[in-house]
C-alpha positions, -999 to 999 in steps of 0.1 A, spaced: -300 -381 -128 -307 -410 -105 -299 -446 -116 -329 -458 -96 -362 -469 -111 -394 -458 -95 -421 -485 -96 -457 -472 -92 -477 -500 -76 -510 -506 -59 -507 -509 -21 -523 -537 -1 -540 -532 33 -517 -527 63 -480 -527 55 -481 -522 17 -469 -551 -4 -472 -561 -40 -503 -583 -47 -515 -578 -82 -503 -599 -111 -494 -571 -135 -472 -551 -111 -456 -583 -100 -444 -589 -135 -424 -557 -136 -412 -561 -100 -399 -596 -107 -379 -583 -136 -363 -556 -113 -356 -582 -87 -342 -607 -112 -319 -582 -128 -309 -566 -95 -318 -532 -108 -320 -505 -80 -356 -493 -75 -380 -480 -50 -418 -483 -48 -443 -455 -48 -477 -467 -38 -507 -453 -56 -543 -461 -46 -567 -471 -75 -586 -438 -77 -553 -418 -77 -538 -436 -107 -554 -415 -134 -548 -380 -118 -513 -390 -107 -502 -403 -141 -519 -375 -160 -500 -350 -138 -468 -366 -151 -479 -361 -187 -482 -398 -194 -506 -406 -223 -534 -431 -216 -532 -467 -224 -540 -476 -260 -571 -498 -261 -552 -527 -276 -529 -527 -246 -554 -522 -219 -591 -520 -229 -602 -518 -193 -582 -489 -179 -569 -456 -194 -543 -455 -166 -529 -485 -148 -503 -500 -126 -476 -509 -130 -459 -477 -143 -422 -471 -140 -401 -439 -140 -368 -449 -157 -334 -433 -149 -335 -413 -181 -367 -395 -169 -392 -415 -191 -424 -429 -178 -435 -463 -191 -469 -478 -184 -477 -516 -188 -457 -545 -175 -445 -558 -209 -434 -524 -221 -416 -519 -188 -399 -553 -192 -388 -544 -227 -372 -511 -215 -355 -528 -186 -341 -554 -210 -326 -525 -230 -313 -509 -198 -296 -541 -187 -296 -569 -213 -283 -596 -191 -297 -619 -178 -320 -621 -207 -358 -621 -203 -364 -642 -235 -386 -614 -250 -376 -624 -285 -394 -657 -282 -431 -665 -283 -432 -678 -248 -443 -646 -230 -473 -642 -253 -482 -679 -250 -479 -678 -213 -499 -646 -210 -527 -661 -232 -528 -693 -210 -530 -673 -178 -558 -652 -193 -576 -685 -202 -574 -695 -165 -582 -661 -150 -613 -653 -170 -635 -682 -158 -621 -680 -123 -629 -643 -120 -662 -649 -100 -640 -668 -75 -610 -645 -73 -622 -609 -81 -647 -605 -52 -619 -614 -28 -596 -585 -39 -615 -557 -21 -624 -580 8 -589 -592 16 -565 -567 1 -576 -531 -5 -577 -500 16 -610 -482 19 -606 -457 -10 -594 -484 -34 -621 -507 -21 -649 -483 -30 -633 -477 -64 -629 -514 -71 -665 -523 -61 -679 -496 -84 -657 -503 -115 -660 -540 -113 -698 -539 -109 -699 -520 -141 -675 -545 -158 -693 -577 -147 -728 -563 -148 -735 -570 -111 -722 -563 -77 -692 -584 -67 -711 -599 -38 -736 -612 -63 -709 -624 -87 -694 -645 -60 -727 -663 -55 -737 -664 -92 -740 -695 -114 -707 -686 -129 -689 -691 -95 -680 -722 -75 -673 -754 -93 -685 -740 -126 -657 -715 -125 -631 -742 -118 -645 -764 -146 -642 -734 -170 -605 -730 -161 -596 -767 -167 -586 -761 -203 -563 -733 -193 -547 -754 -166 -542 -782 -191 -524 -758 -215 -502 -746 -186 -494 -782 -177 -483 -788 -213 -463 -756 -214 -443 -765 -183 -435 -799 -198 -423 -787 -232 -387 -783 -220 -380 -813 -199 -349 -800 -182 -371 -774 -164 -381 -762 -140 -387 -729 -159 -408 -724 -190 -378 -724 -214 -357 -748 -194 -330 -741 -168 -331 -703 -167 -360 -680 -159 -375 -656 -184 -403 -631 -185 -427 -660 -192 -418 -674 -158 -425 -640 -142 -460 -639 -157 -466 -673 -140 -449 -661 -107 -472 -631 -106 -502 -654 -110 -490 -678 -83 -485 -649 -59 -519 -633 -68 -536 -667 -60 -518 -669 -27 -528 -634 -16 -564 -642 -24 -564 -675 -5 -584 -680 27 -565 -705 49 -546 -715 17 -577 -727 -1 -570 -713 -36 -533 -718 -34 -536 -754 -24 -561 -762 -51 -542 -745 -79 -507 -758 -70 -522 -792 -63 -534 -797 -98 -500 -808 -111 -466 -814 -94 -451 -791 -121 -470 -761 -108 -456 -765 -73 -421 -771 -87 -423 -739 -107 -436 -719 -78 -407 -730 -56 -382 -722 -84 -394 -686 -88 -393 -679 -50 -360 -660 -50 -375 -632 -71 -407 -630 -51 -388 -622 -18 -389 -584 -22 -424 -572 -24 -422 -535 -14 
C-alpha cells in the first residue's frame, strides 16, 4: 500500500496546473501538511466515466447540486476514494492531525458562504473566461454546453448581458464587505483565525488563485486585491502553499 495520495484535478491548457477553486482547496491542504501526493489530470467529460469505473458513488445533491461527479477527488493511502474538497480535508486531517485545519470551528463554513456571495454575482464576468483562457478543447466543448444549460444562455451572451460588467461588481460588493470584516475579526492576522492558517484560509487562497488565472493583464486580480489592503496581505500570506500547482 502506497503512502501517497492521488489527487484527481482538472488540467489547464498547456503544461497542466491547478486553476479551479475547489481542487485548490484540497491541494492547499496537501501542500500545507506536506503529505506526499501526485496529481492525475482528468478532463471535464472524463470525470463521470473515470470515477464511475472506480466505483465512487455520485455526489449527494446537498453537497454538489450541479455535478454528479466532480473534481477534486482523492485516492487515500488506504484505498478509499473521497470526492469533494471539504470531505477530502476532513480525511486528511484524520490522516495527519497536525498542523490543524480548524475544521471544528465555524470559520470554514462562514468563509465558504462569503466566497459564494462574491462568486454568484461575478459569474457573468468570470465564468466565460474559463474555457477561453484555461481549458483544453474537449473540456472547452463540455464547459460551454453545460454552462449554457446552467445559465440559460451561451457564455458569450452571458459575458455581454445586463448581469455582467459593473452590475456584476456591484452585486459582489456585499460579499466583499463581509470578507473584509472576516479578515479583521482577529487583529493579529494575517489569517482568518489569526497567526496560523486553517482551511478557511485555503478557501480564500483558492479564490485568489482562481481570479488570478482568469485575469487578462491582471485586470481581475488587481481589482479584487485592490479593494482592501487586507486582501493583498492575505494573498501574500498564503503564497507558500500555492507554490506547488501540479
